[in-house]
mmCIF file of the N, C-alpha and C atoms, coordinates in Angstrom:
data_MODEL
# 
_entry.id   MODEL 
# 
loop_
_atom_site.group_PDB 
_atom_site.id 
_atom_site.type_symbol 
_atom_site.label_atom_id 
_atom_site.label_alt_id 
_atom_site.label_comp_id 
_atom_site.label_asym_id 
_atom_site.label_entity_id 
_atom_site.label_seq_id 
_atom_site.pdbx_PDB_ins_code 
_atom_site.Cartn_x 
_atom_site.Cartn_y 
_atom_site.Cartn_z 
_atom_site.occupancy 
_atom_site.B_iso_or_equiv 
_atom_site.pdbx_formal_charge 
_atom_site.auth_seq_id 
_atom_site.auth_comp_id 
_atom_site.auth_asym_id 
_atom_site.auth_atom_id 
_atom_site.pdbx_PDB_model_num 
ATOM 1   N N  . MET A 1 1  ? 7.032   -39.704 -9.330  1.00 0.00 ? 1  MET A N  1 
ATOM 2   C CA . MET A 1 1  ? 6.872   -38.369 -9.885  1.00 0.00 ? 1  MET A CA 1 
ATOM 3   C C  . MET A 1 1  ? 7.313   -37.346 -8.846  1.00 0.00 ? 1  MET A C  1 
ATOM 4   N N  . LYS A 1 2  ? 8.056   -36.369 -9.295  1.00 0.00 ? 2  LYS A N  1 
ATOM 5   C CA . LYS A 1 2  ? 8.590   -35.335 -8.428  1.00 0.00 ? 2  LYS A CA 1 
ATOM 6   C C  . LYS A 1 2  ? 7.524   -34.282 -8.111  1.00 0.00 ? 2  LYS A C  1 
ATOM 7   N N  . ASN A 1 3  ? 7.540   -33.779 -6.877  1.00 0.00 ? 3  ASN A N  1 
ATOM 8   C CA . ASN A 1 3  ? 6.595   -32.731 -6.478  1.00 0.00 ? 3  ASN A CA 1 
ATOM 9   C C  . ASN A 1 3  ? 7.121   -31.392 -6.994  1.00 0.00 ? 3  ASN A C  1 
ATOM 10  N N  . LEU A 1 4  ? 6.433   -30.814 -7.964  1.00 0.00 ? 4  LEU A N  1 
ATOM 11  C CA . LEU A 1 4  ? 6.848   -29.564 -8.592  1.00 0.00 ? 4  LEU A CA 1 
ATOM 12  C C  . LEU A 1 4  ? 6.079   -28.407 -7.983  1.00 0.00 ? 4  LEU A C  1 
ATOM 13  N N  . GLN A 1 5  ? 6.807   -27.372 -7.588  1.00 0.00 ? 5  GLN A N  1 
ATOM 14  C CA . GLN A 1 5  ? 6.162   -26.186 -7.034  1.00 0.00 ? 5  GLN A CA 1 
ATOM 15  C C  . GLN A 1 5  ? 6.419   -25.006 -7.958  1.00 0.00 ? 5  GLN A C  1 
ATOM 16  N N  . ILE A 1 6  ? 5.345   -24.382 -8.402  1.00 0.00 ? 6  ILE A N  1 
ATOM 17  C CA . ILE A 1 6  ? 5.433   -23.212 -9.267  1.00 0.00 ? 6  ILE A CA 1 
ATOM 18  C C  . ILE A 1 6  ? 4.890   -22.029 -8.490  1.00 0.00 ? 6  ILE A C  1 
ATOM 19  N N  . LYS A 1 7  ? 5.652   -20.951 -8.480  1.00 0.00 ? 7  LYS A N  1 
ATOM 20  C CA . LYS A 1 7  ? 5.221   -19.763 -7.751  1.00 0.00 ? 7  LYS A CA 1 
ATOM 21  C C  . LYS A 1 7  ? 5.124   -18.576 -8.696  1.00 0.00 ? 7  LYS A C  1 
ATOM 22  N N  . SER A 1 8  ? 4.189   -17.711 -8.414  1.00 0.00 ? 8  SER A N  1 
ATOM 23  C CA . SER A 1 8  ? 4.030   -16.487 -9.181  1.00 0.00 ? 8  SER A CA 1 
ATOM 24  C C  . SER A 1 8  ? 5.100   -15.478 -8.784  1.00 0.00 ? 8  SER A C  1 
ATOM 25  N N  . VAL A 1 9  ? 5.569   -14.720 -9.767  1.00 0.00 ? 9  VAL A N  1 
ATOM 26  C CA . VAL A 1 9  ? 6.537   -13.668 -9.448  1.00 0.00 ? 9  VAL A CA 1 
ATOM 27  C C  . VAL A 1 9  ? 5.896   -12.584 -8.586  1.00 0.00 ? 9  VAL A C  1 
ATOM 28  N N  . PHE A 1 10 ? 4.578   -12.479 -8.632  1.00 0.00 ? 10 PHE A N  1 
ATOM 29  C CA . PHE A 1 10 ? 3.885   -11.440 -7.871  1.00 0.00 ? 10 PHE A CA 1 
ATOM 30  C C  . PHE A 1 10 ? 3.673   -11.814 -6.402  1.00 0.00 ? 10 PHE A C  1 
ATOM 31  N N  . GLU A 1 11 ? 4.021   -13.026 -6.041  1.00 0.00 ? 11 GLU A N  1 
ATOM 32  C CA . GLU A 1 11 ? 3.809   -13.478 -4.669  1.00 0.00 ? 11 GLU A CA 1 
ATOM 33  C C  . GLU A 1 11 ? 4.515   -12.568 -3.659  1.00 0.00 ? 11 GLU A C  1 
ATOM 34  N N  . ARG A 1 12 ? 5.686   -12.081 -4.010  1.00 0.00 ? 12 ARG A N  1 
ATOM 35  C CA . ARG A 1 12 ? 6.465   -11.248 -3.086  1.00 0.00 ? 12 ARG A CA 1 
ATOM 36  C C  . ARG A 1 12 ? 5.925   -9.830  -2.939  1.00 0.00 ? 12 ARG A C  1 
ATOM 37  N N  . ILE A 1 13 ? 5.245   -9.300  -3.966  1.00 0.00 ? 13 ILE A N  1 
ATOM 38  C CA . ILE A 1 13 ? 4.793   -7.901  -3.881  1.00 0.00 ? 13 ILE A CA 1 
ATOM 39  C C  . ILE A 1 13 ? 3.275   -7.761  -3.833  1.00 0.00 ? 13 ILE A C  1 
ATOM 40  N N  . ALA A 1 14 ? 2.542   -8.856  -3.860  1.00 0.00 ? 14 ALA A N  1 
ATOM 41  C CA . ALA A 1 14 ? 1.079   -8.782  -3.830  1.00 0.00 ? 14 ALA A CA 1 
ATOM 42  C C  . ALA A 1 14 ? 0.554   -7.963  -2.644  1.00 0.00 ? 14 ALA A C  1 
ATOM 43  N N  . PRO A 1 15 ? 1.070   -8.154  -1.427  1.00 0.00 ? 15 PRO A N  1 
ATOM 44  C CA . PRO A 1 15 ? 0.556   -7.343  -0.310  1.00 0.00 ? 15 PRO A CA 1 
ATOM 45  C C  . PRO A 1 15 ? 0.720   -5.841  -0.536  1.00 0.00 ? 15 PRO A C  1 
ATOM 46  N N  . GLN A 1 16 ? 1.838   -5.449  -1.122  1.00 0.00 ? 16 GLN A N  1 
ATOM 47  C CA . GLN A 1 16 ? 2.076   -4.027  -1.394  1.00 0.00 ? 16 GLN A CA 1 
ATOM 48  C C  . GLN A 1 16 ? 1.118   -3.513  -2.471  1.00 0.00 ? 16 GLN A C  1 
ATOM 49  N N  . ILE A 1 17 ? 0.865   -4.334  -3.467  1.00 0.00 ? 17 ILE A N  1 
ATOM 50  C CA . ILE A 1 17 ? -0.055  -3.939  -4.538  1.00 0.00 ? 17 ILE A CA 1 
ATOM 51  C C  . ILE A 1 17 ? -1.460  -3.757  -3.980  1.00 0.00 ? 17 ILE A C  1 
ATOM 52  N N  . PHE A 1 18 ? -1.904  -4.681  -3.148  1.00 0.00 ? 18 PHE A N  1 
ATOM 53  C CA . PHE A 1 18 ? -3.259  -4.593  -2.604  1.00 0.00 ? 18 PHE A CA 1 
ATOM 54  C C  . PHE A 1 18 ? -3.404  -3.492  -1.567  1.00 0.00 ? 18 PHE A C  1 
ATOM 55  N N  . ALA A 1 19 ? -2.302  -3.062  -0.973  1.00 0.00 ? 19 ALA A N  1 
ATOM 56  C CA . ALA A 1 19 ? -2.357  -1.956  -0.015  1.00 0.00 ? 19 ALA A CA 1 
ATOM 57  C C  . ALA A 1 19 ? -2.415  -0.603  -0.727  1.00 0.00 ? 19 ALA A C  1 
ATOM 58  N N  . GLU A 1 20 ? -1.977  -0.576  -1.965  1.00 0.00 ? 20 GLU A N  1 
ATOM 59  C CA . GLU A 1 20 ? -1.946  0.672   -2.731  1.00 0.00 ? 20 GLU A CA 1 
ATOM 60  C C  . GLU A 1 20 ? -3.358  1.056   -3.183  1.00 0.00 ? 20 GLU A C  1 
ATOM 61  N N  . THR A 1 21 ? -3.698  2.329   -3.097  1.00 0.00 ? 21 THR A N  1 
ATOM 62  C CA . THR A 1 21 ? -5.028  2.795   -3.510  1.00 0.00 ? 21 THR A CA 1 
ATOM 63  C C  . THR A 1 21 ? -5.018  3.477   -4.871  1.00 0.00 ? 21 THR A C  1 
ATOM 64  N N  . ASP A 1 22 ? -3.840  3.872   -5.333  1.00 0.00 ? 22 ASP A N  1 
ATOM 65  C CA . ASP A 1 22 ? -3.725  4.546   -6.625  1.00 0.00 ? 22 ASP A CA 1 
ATOM 66  C C  . ASP A 1 22 ? -3.284  3.537   -7.680  1.00 0.00 ? 22 ASP A C  1 
ATOM 67  N N  . ILE A 1 23 ? -4.088  3.383   -8.727  1.00 0.00 ? 23 ILE A N  1 
ATOM 68  C CA . ILE A 1 23 ? -3.793  2.375   -9.743  1.00 0.00 ? 23 ILE A CA 1 
ATOM 69  C C  . ILE A 1 23 ? -2.468  2.632   -10.442 1.00 0.00 ? 23 ILE A C  1 
ATOM 70  N N  . ASN A 1 24 ? -2.143  3.881   -10.694 1.00 0.00 ? 24 ASN A N  1 
ATOM 71  C CA . ASN A 1 24 ? -0.890  4.186   -11.385 1.00 0.00 ? 24 ASN A CA 1 
ATOM 72  C C  . ASN A 1 24 ? 0.330   3.817   -10.539 1.00 0.00 ? 24 ASN A C  1 
ATOM 73  N N  . LYS A 1 25 ? 0.244   4.052   -9.241  1.00 0.00 ? 25 LYS A N  1 
ATOM 74  C CA . LYS A 1 25 ? 1.337   3.670   -8.345  1.00 0.00 ? 25 LYS A CA 1 
ATOM 75  C C  . LYS A 1 25 ? 1.441   2.144   -8.240  1.00 0.00 ? 25 LYS A C  1 
ATOM 76  N N  . ALA A 1 26 ? 0.300   1.471   -8.181  1.00 0.00 ? 26 ALA A N  1 
ATOM 77  C CA . ALA A 1 26 ? 0.296   0.012   -8.096  1.00 0.00 ? 26 ALA A CA 1 
ATOM 78  C C  . ALA A 1 26 ? 0.884   -0.607  -9.365  1.00 0.00 ? 26 ALA A C  1 
ATOM 79  N N  . LYS A 1 27 ? 0.494   -0.063  -10.517 1.00 0.00 ? 27 LYS A N  1 
ATOM 80  C CA . LYS A 1 27 ? 1.041   -0.561  -11.777 1.00 0.00 ? 27 LYS A CA 1 
ATOM 81  C C  . LYS A 1 27 ? 2.540   -0.301  -11.861 1.00 0.00 ? 27 LYS A C  1 
ATOM 82  N N  . ALA A 1 28 ? 2.966   0.881   -11.449 1.00 0.00 ? 28 ALA A N  1 
ATOM 83  C CA . ALA A 1 28 ? 4.390   1.223   -11.482 1.00 0.00 ? 28 ALA A CA 1 
ATOM 84  C C  . ALA A 1 28 ? 5.194   0.270   -10.600 1.00 0.00 ? 28 ALA A C  1 
ATOM 85  N N  . LEU A 1 29 ? 4.650   -0.052  -9.430  1.00 0.00 ? 29 LEU A N  1 
ATOM 86  C CA . LEU A 1 29 ? 5.301   -0.987  -8.522  1.00 0.00 ? 29 LEU A CA 1 
ATOM 87  C C  . LEU A 1 29 ? 5.471   -2.345  -9.200  1.00 0.00 ? 29 LEU A C  1 
ATOM 88  N N  . ALA A 1 30 ? 4.398   -2.834  -9.817  1.00 0.00 ? 30 ALA A N  1 
ATOM 89  C CA . ALA A 1 30 ? 4.440   -4.142  -10.478 1.00 0.00 ? 30 ALA A CA 1 
ATOM 90  C C  . ALA A 1 30 ? 5.387   -4.127  -11.669 1.00 0.00 ? 30 ALA A C  1 
ATOM 91  N N  . LEU A 1 31 ? 5.330   -3.090  -12.476 1.00 0.00 ? 31 LEU A N  1 
ATOM 92  C CA . LEU A 1 31 ? 6.184   -3.023  -13.665 1.00 0.00 ? 31 LEU A CA 1 
ATOM 93  C C  . LEU A 1 31 ? 7.660   -2.911  -13.287 1.00 0.00 ? 31 LEU A C  1 
ATOM 94  N N  . THR A 1 32 ? 7.962   -2.127  -12.277 1.00 0.00 ? 32 THR A N  1 
ATOM 95  C CA . THR A 1 32 ? 9.347   -2.013  -11.814 1.00 0.00 ? 32 THR A CA 1 
ATOM 96  C C  . THR A 1 32 ? 9.840   -3.365  -11.315 1.00 0.00 ? 32 THR A C  1 
ATOM 97  N N  . PHE A 1 33 ? 8.999   -4.029  -10.543 1.00 0.00 ? 33 PHE A N  1 
ATOM 98  C CA . PHE A 1 33 ? 9.374   -5.340  -10.006 1.00 0.00 ? 33 PHE A CA 1 
ATOM 99  C C  . PHE A 1 33 ? 9.615   -6.341  -11.129 1.00 0.00 ? 33 PHE A C  1 
ATOM 100 N N  . ILE A 1 34 ? 8.714   -6.400  -12.096 1.00 0.00 ? 34 ILE A N  1 
ATOM 101 C CA . ILE A 1 34 ? 8.843   -7.343  -13.213 1.00 0.00 ? 34 ILE A CA 1 
ATOM 102 C C  . ILE A 1 34 ? 10.121  -7.081  -13.997 1.00 0.00 ? 34 ILE A C  1 
ATOM 103 N N  . ASN A 1 35 ? 10.423  -5.833  -14.253 1.00 0.00 ? 35 ASN A N  1 
ATOM 104 C CA . ASN A 1 35 ? 11.626  -5.498  -15.023 1.00 0.00 ? 35 ASN A CA 1 
ATOM 105 C C  . ASN A 1 35 ? 12.914  -5.856  -14.294 1.00 0.00 ? 35 ASN A C  1 
ATOM 106 N N  . GLU A 1 36 ? 12.856  -5.991  -12.981 1.00 0.00 ? 36 GLU A N  1 
ATOM 107 C CA . GLU A 1 36 ? 14.041  -6.346  -12.198 1.00 0.00 ? 36 GLU A CA 1 
ATOM 108 C C  . GLU A 1 36 ? 14.181  -7.851  -11.963 1.00 0.00 ? 36 GLU A C  1 
ATOM 109 N N  . THR A 1 37 ? 13.198  -8.627  -12.401 1.00 0.00 ? 37 THR A N  1 
ATOM 110 C CA . THR A 1 37 ? 13.252  -10.075 -12.197 1.00 0.00 ? 37 THR A CA 1 
ATOM 111 C C  . THR A 1 37 ? 13.970  -10.752 -13.350 1.00 0.00 ? 37 THR A C  1 
ATOM 112 N N  . LYS A 1 38 ? 14.192  -12.047 -13.196 1.00 0.00 ? 38 LYS A N  1 
ATOM 113 C CA . LYS A 1 38 ? 14.854  -12.832 -14.236 1.00 0.00 ? 38 LYS A CA 1 
ATOM 114 C C  . LYS A 1 38 ? 13.851  -13.553 -15.133 1.00 0.00 ? 38 LYS A C  1 
ATOM 115 N N  . VAL A 1 39 ? 12.641  -13.035 -15.209 1.00 0.00 ? 39 VAL A N  1 
ATOM 116 C CA . VAL A 1 39 ? 11.612  -13.598 -16.093 1.00 0.00 ? 39 VAL A CA 1 
ATOM 117 C C  . VAL A 1 39 ? 12.090  -13.412 -17.531 1.00 0.00 ? 39 VAL A C  1 
ATOM 118 N N  . ASN A 1 40 ? 11.834  -14.415 -18.380 1.00 0.00 ? 40 ASN A N  1 
ATOM 119 C CA . ASN A 1 40 ? 12.319  -14.297 -19.754 1.00 0.00 ? 40 ASN A CA 1 
ATOM 120 C C  . ASN A 1 40 ? 11.635  -13.154 -20.489 1.00 0.00 ? 40 ASN A C  1 
ATOM 121 N N  . VAL A 1 41 ? 12.275  -12.685 -21.541 1.00 0.00 ? 41 VAL A N  1 
ATOM 122 C CA . VAL A 1 41 ? 11.874  -11.473 -22.254 1.00 0.00 ? 41 VAL A CA 1 
ATOM 123 C C  . VAL A 1 41 ? 10.445  -11.560 -22.797 1.00 0.00 ? 41 VAL A C  1 
ATOM 124 N N  . GLU A 1 42 ? 10.073  -12.707 -23.355 1.00 0.00 ? 42 GLU A N  1 
ATOM 125 C CA . GLU A 1 42 ? 8.729   -12.859 -23.920 1.00 0.00 ? 42 GLU A CA 1 
ATOM 126 C C  . GLU A 1 42 ? 7.660   -12.756 -22.841 1.00 0.00 ? 42 GLU A C  1 
ATOM 127 N N  . ASP A 1 43 ? 7.905   -13.397 -21.704 1.00 0.00 ? 43 ASP A N  1 
ATOM 128 C CA . ASP A 1 43 ? 6.943   -13.340 -20.605 1.00 0.00 ? 43 ASP A CA 1 
ATOM 129 C C  . ASP A 1 43 ? 6.856   -11.932 -20.018 1.00 0.00 ? 43 ASP A C  1 
ATOM 130 N N  . LYS A 1 44 ? 7.996   -11.254 -19.910 1.00 0.00 ? 44 LYS A N  1 
ATOM 131 C CA . LYS A 1 44 ? 7.997   -9.870  -19.418 1.00 0.00 ? 44 LYS A CA 1 
ATOM 132 C C  . LYS A 1 44 ? 7.143   -8.983  -20.316 1.00 0.00 ? 44 LYS A C  1 
ATOM 133 N N  . ALA A 1 45 ? 7.281   -9.176  -21.622 1.00 0.00 ? 45 ALA A N  1 
ATOM 134 C CA . ALA A 1 45 ? 6.507   -8.369  -22.573 1.00 0.00 ? 45 ALA A CA 1 
ATOM 135 C C  . ALA A 1 45 ? 5.016   -8.627  -22.406 1.00 0.00 ? 45 ALA A C  1 
ATOM 136 N N  . LYS A 1 46 ? 4.625   -9.891  -22.234 1.00 0.00 ? 46 LYS A N  1 
ATOM 137 C CA . LYS A 1 46 ? 3.205   -10.229 -22.060 1.00 0.00 ? 46 LYS A CA 1 
ATOM 138 C C  . LYS A 1 46 ? 2.678   -9.665  -20.748 1.00 0.00 ? 46 LYS A C  1 
ATOM 139 N N  . ILE A 1 47 ? 3.442   -9.820  -19.678 1.00 0.00 ? 47 ILE A N  1 
ATOM 140 C CA . ILE A 1 47 ? 3.017   -9.304  -18.369 1.00 0.00 ? 47 ILE A CA 1 
ATOM 141 C C  . ILE A 1 47 ? 2.881   -7.786  -18.419 1.00 0.00 ? 47 ILE A C  1 
ATOM 142 N N  . THR A 1 48 ? 3.856   -7.121  -19.025 1.00 0.00 ? 48 THR A N  1 
ATOM 143 C CA . THR A 1 48 ? 3.816   -5.662  -19.144 1.00 0.00 ? 48 THR A CA 1 
ATOM 144 C C  . THR A 1 48 ? 2.588   -5.218  -19.927 1.00 0.00 ? 48 THR A C  1 
ATOM 145 N N  . LYS A 1 49 ? 2.302   -5.898  -21.022 1.00 0.00 ? 49 LYS A N  1 
ATOM 146 C CA . LYS A 1 49 ? 1.117   -5.583  -21.835 1.00 0.00 ? 49 LYS A CA 1 
ATOM 147 C C  . LYS A 1 49 ? -0.155  -5.784  -21.014 1.00 0.00 ? 49 LYS A C  1 
ATOM 148 N N  . ASP A 1 50 ? -0.251  -6.897  -20.324 1.00 0.00 ? 50 ASP A N  1 
ATOM 149 C CA . ASP A 1 50 ? -1.444  -7.198  -19.519 1.00 0.00 ? 50 ASP A CA 1 
ATOM 150 C C  . ASP A 1 50 ? -1.651  -6.144  -18.427 1.00 0.00 ? 50 ASP A C  1 
ATOM 151 N N  . ILE A 1 51 ? -0.580  -5.761  -17.772 1.00 0.00 ? 51 ILE A N  1 
ATOM 152 C CA . ILE A 1 51 ? -0.687  -4.766  -16.698 1.00 0.00 ? 51 ILE A CA 1 
ATOM 153 C C  . ILE A 1 51 ? -1.137  -3.416  -17.255 1.00 0.00 ? 51 ILE A C  1 
ATOM 154 N N  . THR A 1 52 ? -0.515  -2.983  -18.336 1.00 0.00 ? 52 THR A N  1 
ATOM 155 C CA . THR A 1 52 ? -0.854  -1.663  -18.881 1.00 0.00 ? 52 THR A CA 1 
ATOM 156 C C  . THR A 1 52 ? -2.271  -1.616  -19.439 1.00 0.00 ? 52 THR A C  1 
ATOM 157 N N  . GLU A 1 53 ? -2.831  -2.760  -19.810 1.00 0.00 ? 53 GLU A N  1 
ATOM 158 C CA . GLU A 1 53 ? -4.201  -2.792  -20.334 1.00 0.00 ? 53 GLU A CA 1 
ATOM 159 C C  . GLU A 1 53 ? -5.269  -2.752  -19.242 1.00 0.00 ? 53 GLU A C  1 
ATOM 160 N N  . CYS A 1 54 ? -4.897  -2.979  -17.998 1.00 0.00 ? 54 CYS A N  1 
ATOM 161 C CA . CYS A 1 54 ? -5.867  -2.910  -16.898 1.00 0.00 ? 54 CYS A CA 1 
ATOM 162 C C  . CYS A 1 54 ? -6.287  -1.458  -16.716 1.00 0.00 ? 54 CYS A C  1 
ATOM 163 N N  . LYS A 1 55 ? -7.584  -1.221  -16.806 1.00 0.00 ? 55 LYS A N  1 
ATOM 164 C CA . LYS A 1 55 ? -8.095  0.159   -16.752 1.00 0.00 ? 55 LYS A CA 1 
ATOM 165 C C  . LYS A 1 55 ? -8.621  0.573   -15.382 1.00 0.00 ? 55 LYS A C  1 
ATOM 166 N N  . SER A 1 56 ? -8.783  -0.379  -14.481 1.00 0.00 ? 56 SER A N  1 
ATOM 167 C CA . SER A 1 56 ? -9.287  -0.046  -13.144 1.00 0.00 ? 56 SER A CA 1 
ATOM 168 C C  . SER A 1 56 ? -8.495  -0.823  -12.099 1.00 0.00 ? 56 SER A C  1 
ATOM 169 N N  . MET A 1 57 ? -8.558  -0.359  -10.873 1.00 0.00 ? 57 MET A N  1 
ATOM 170 C CA . MET A 1 57 ? -7.877  -1.055  -9.784  1.00 0.00 ? 57 MET A CA 1 
ATOM 171 C C  . MET A 1 57 ? -8.460  -2.455  -9.621  1.00 0.00 ? 57 MET A C  1 
ATOM 172 N N  . TYR A 1 58 ? -9.769  -2.566  -9.789  1.00 0.00 ? 58 TYR A N  1 
ATOM 173 C CA . TYR A 1 58 ? -10.414 -3.879  -9.684  1.00 0.00 ? 58 TYR A CA 1 
ATOM 174 C C  . TYR A 1 58 ? -9.838  -4.840  -10.724 1.00 0.00 ? 58 TYR A C  1 
ATOM 175 N N  . ALA A 1 59 ? -9.725  -4.396  -11.967 1.00 0.00 ? 59 ALA A N  1 
ATOM 176 C CA . ALA A 1 59 ? -9.196  -5.247  -13.039 1.00 0.00 ? 59 ALA A CA 1 
ATOM 177 C C  . ALA A 1 59 ? -7.738  -5.615  -12.760 1.00 0.00 ? 59 ALA A C  1 
ATOM 178 N N  . PHE A 1 60 ? -6.974  -4.658  -12.270 1.00 0.00 ? 60 PHE A N  1 
ATOM 179 C CA . PHE A 1 60 ? -5.568  -4.916  -11.972 1.00 0.00 ? 60 PHE A CA 1 
ATOM 180 C C  . PHE A 1 60 ? -5.428  -5.910  -10.825 1.00 0.00 ? 60 PHE A C  1 
ATOM 181 N N  . GLN A 1 61 ? -6.187  -5.716  -9.761  1.00 0.00 ? 61 GLN A N  1 
ATOM 182 C CA . GLN A 1 61 ? -6.131  -6.641  -8.631  1.00 0.00 ? 61 GLN A CA 1 
ATOM 183 C C  . GLN A 1 61 ? -6.597  -8.045  -9.030  1.00 0.00 ? 61 GLN A C  1 
ATOM 184 N N  . ARG A 1 62 ? -7.595  -8.120  -9.895  1.00 0.00 ? 62 ARG A N  1 
ATOM 185 C CA . ARG A 1 62 ? -8.052  -9.418  -10.398 1.00 0.00 ? 62 ARG A CA 1 
ATOM 186 C C  . ARG A 1 62 ? -6.931  -10.094 -11.196 1.00 0.00 ? 62 ARG A C  1 
ATOM 187 N N  . TYR A 1 63 ? -6.209  -9.331  -12.006 1.00 0.00 ? 63 TYR A N  1 
ATOM 188 C CA . TYR A 1 63 ? -5.089  -9.875  -12.760 1.00 0.00 ? 63 TYR A CA 1 
ATOM 189 C C  . TYR A 1 63 ? -4.025  -10.445 -11.807 1.00 0.00 ? 63 TYR A C  1 
ATOM 190 N N  . ILE A 1 64 ? -3.710  -9.694  -10.770 1.00 0.00 ? 64 ILE A N  1 
ATOM 191 C CA . ILE A 1 64 ? -2.717  -10.150 -9.794  1.00 0.00 ? 64 ILE A CA 1 
ATOM 192 C C  . ILE A 1 64 ? -3.215  -11.407 -9.090  1.00 0.00 ? 64 ILE A C  1 
ATOM 193 N N  . CYS A 1 65 ? -4.472  -11.416 -8.679  1.00 0.00 ? 65 CYS A N  1 
ATOM 194 C CA . CYS A 1 65 ? -5.052  -12.601 -8.019  1.00 0.00 ? 65 CYS A CA 1 
ATOM 195 C C  . CYS A 1 65 ? -4.963  -13.825 -8.919  1.00 0.00 ? 65 CYS A C  1 
ATOM 196 N N  . ASN A 1 66 ? -5.330  -13.655 -10.180 1.00 0.00 ? 66 ASN A N  1 
ATOM 197 C CA . ASN A 1 66 ? -5.279  -14.790 -11.106 1.00 0.00 ? 66 ASN A CA 1 
ATOM 198 C C  . ASN A 1 66 ? -3.857  -15.279 -11.314 1.00 0.00 ? 66 ASN A C  1 
ATOM 199 N N  . SER A 1 67 ? -2.904  -14.390 -11.262 1.00 0.00 ? 67 SER A N  1 
ATOM 200 C CA . SER A 1 67 ? -1.510  -14.820 -11.439 1.00 0.00 ? 67 SER A CA 1 
ATOM 201 C C  . SER A 1 67 ? -1.012  -15.594 -10.220 1.00 0.00 ? 67 SER A C  1 
ATOM 202 N N  . LEU A 1 68 ? -1.644  -15.393 -9.086  1.00 0.00 ? 68 LEU A N  1 
ATOM 203 C CA . LEU A 1 68 ? -1.250  -16.088 -7.875  1.00 0.00 ? 68 LEU A CA 1 
ATOM 204 C C  . LEU A 1 68 ? -1.814  -17.509 -7.782  1.00 0.00 ? 68 LEU A C  1 
ATOM 205 N N  . LEU A 1 69 ? -2.800  -17.806 -8.610  1.00 0.00 ? 69 LEU A N  1 
ATOM 206 C CA . LEU A 1 69 ? -3.416  -19.140 -8.566  1.00 0.00 ? 69 LEU A CA 1 
ATOM 207 C C  . LEU A 1 69 ? -2.516  -20.219 -9.114  1.00 0.00 ? 69 LEU A C  1 
# 
């Protein structure tokens, strides 16, 4: 069996997101990054929806953490 490695698209920008104190700036950073990636259209739509539904920095950071698992 081949060793498969799956990485989150947020792995590259997670430090920047966690350093940000303003939720709107953090969301904008994530959304801009996602739109520039080669993630398929359906996944981009789901990620965008999930990000925009986060109402607090805590909820947004938890979403990012869970995506990194």
